[in-house]
C-alpha positions as CSV (number, residue, x, y, z in Angstrom):
1,M,-102.5,25.3,58.8
2,K,-103.9,28.4,60.6
3,I,-106.8,30.5,59.9
4,R,-106.5,34.0,61.2
5,R,-108.2,37.5,60.9
6,A,-106.8,39.4,58.3
7,T,-104.7,42.9,59.2
8,K,-103.6,45.3,57.0
9,K,-100.5,44.0,56.2
10,D,-102.4,41.0,54.7
11,W,-103.9,43.4,52.0
12,T,-101.7,43.2,49.0
13,K,-101.5,39.2,49.5
14,I,-105.3,39.0,49.9
15,R,-105.8,41.3,46.6
16,G,-102.9,39.0,44.6
17,L,-105.0,35.7,45.5
18,I,-108.3,37.3,44.4
19,A,-106.6,38.2,41.0
20,L,-105.8,35.2,40.3
21,Y,-109.4,34.2,39.7
22,P,-110.7,37.2,37.6
23,N,-113.2,35.1,36.1
24,Q,-115.0,33.8,39.4
25,L,-114.4,36.9,41.8
26,M,-114.8,40.7,41.7
27,Q,-111.8,42.4,41.2
28,E,-113.2,45.9,42.3
29,D,-115.0,46.7,45.6
30,I,-113.5,43.9,47.5
31,P,-114.0,44.2,51.4
32,Q,-111.7,46.2,53.7
33,P,-108.7,43.9,55.0
34,E,-110.9,43.5,58.2
35,K,-113.7,41.6,56.9
36,F,-111.0,38.9,56.1
37,F,-110.1,35.6,57.2
38,V,-106.7,34.5,56.0
39,A,-105.2,30.5,55.9
40,E,-101.2,30.6,56.3
41,E,-99.1,28.0,55.8
42,D,-95.6,28.3,57.2
43,G,-96.1,31.9,57.5
44,K,-97.5,32.3,53.8
45,I,-101.1,33.2,53.0
46,V,-102.5,30.5,51.0
47,G,-106.1,31.1,51.3
48,C,-108.7,34.1,51.9
49,C,-112.6,34.9,52.8
50,A,-114.8,37.7,53.7
51,L,-117.7,38.3,55.6
52,D,-119.4,41.4,54.7
53,I,-122.2,42.4,57.1
54,Y,-125.1,44.3,55.8
55,S,-127.5,44.4,58.7
56,Q,-128.3,42.5,61.6
57,R,-130.7,40.1,59.3
58,I,-128.0,39.3,56.4
59,A,-124.3,38.9,55.4
60,E,-122.3,37.7,52.5
61,V,-119.7,35.3,52.4
62,R,-117.4,37.0,49.8
63,S,-114.2,36.8,48.1
64,L,-112.9,33.4,48.7
65,A,-110.0,32.2,47.1
66,V,-107.4,29.5,47.8
67,L,-104.0,28.7,45.9
68,K,-105.0,26.0,43.5
69,K,-101.9,24.0,45.1
70,F,-103.7,23.8,48.1
71,W,-107.1,22.9,46.9
72,G,-108.7,19.6,48.4
73,Q,-107.5,20.1,51.8
74,G,-110.4,21.8,53.6
75,I,-109.1,25.4,53.6
76,G,-112.1,26.7,51.8
77,K,-114.2,25.1,54.3
78,R,-112.4,26.2,57.4
79,L,-112.5,29.9,56.2
80,V,-116.3,29.6,55.2
81,E,-116.7,28.4,58.8
82,A,-114.6,31.3,60.2
83,C,-116.9,33.5,58.5
84,L,-119.9,31.8,60.0
85,K,-118.5,31.7,63.6
86,K,-118.2,35.5,63.3
87,A,-121.7,35.8,62.0
88,R,-123.2,34.1,64.9
89,T,-121.4,35.8,67.2
90,K,-122.7,39.3,65.7
91,K,-126.3,37.5,65.8
92,I,-126.6,37.9,62.1
93,Y,-129.9,35.9,61.1
94,E,-128.9,34.4,57.6
95,V,-125.7,34.7,55.6
96,F,-125.5,34.1,51.6
97,A,-123.0,33.7,49.1
98,I,-122.9,34.1,45.3
99,T,-120.7,31.8,43.7
100,S,-120.2,29.5,40.5
101,R,-119.5,26.4,43.1
102,A,-122.9,26.0,44.3
103,S,-122.0,21.9,45.4
104,F,-119.1,23.4,47.8
105,F,-121.5,25.7,49.8
106,E,-124.4,23.4,49.7
107,Q,-122.1,20.9,51.8
108,L,-121.7,23.6,54.1
109,G,-125.6,23.8,54.6
110,F,-126.1,26.5,52.1
111,A,-129.3,26.2,49.8
112,T,-131.1,27.9,47.1
113,F,-133.7,29.9,47.0
114,Q,-136.6,29.7,44.6
115,Q,-134.6,28.1,41.9
116,E,-131.9,30.6,42.2
117,K,-128.2,28.8,40.4
118,T,-125.7,31.5,42.1
119,A,-127.0,32.6,45.4
120,L,-127.1,30.1,48.3
121,F,-128.6,31.1,51.7
122,K,-127.8,29.8,55.4
123,K,-130.1,30.6,58.7
124,L,-127.9,31.0,61.5
125,R,-131.4,31.1,63.8
């Protein structure tokens, strides 16, 4: 499994992955391809995740999608970790995620803020 930065050539496949989860992921206002990381298995994109940087203070992990066939293999974790690494190199102070799977992000060090149930934050410094 290879995690890499997405390119414009990956855009159709990224949009296709996100479309598999219409009830969980926004289908409009998807971040641009250069904001994504993709997971590739045998030349096929099986997962994606974007880091949307809003300011030096805050960024959002968005549009995390992995083909169901590949769930439970740590791909989502590796994609989020790639986003966090990029945020650290950009010296972002805090990263958040809005999710229906809070426990997944909690395992990666994110925590809720003031009893919020879907937005989780992680301080990087």
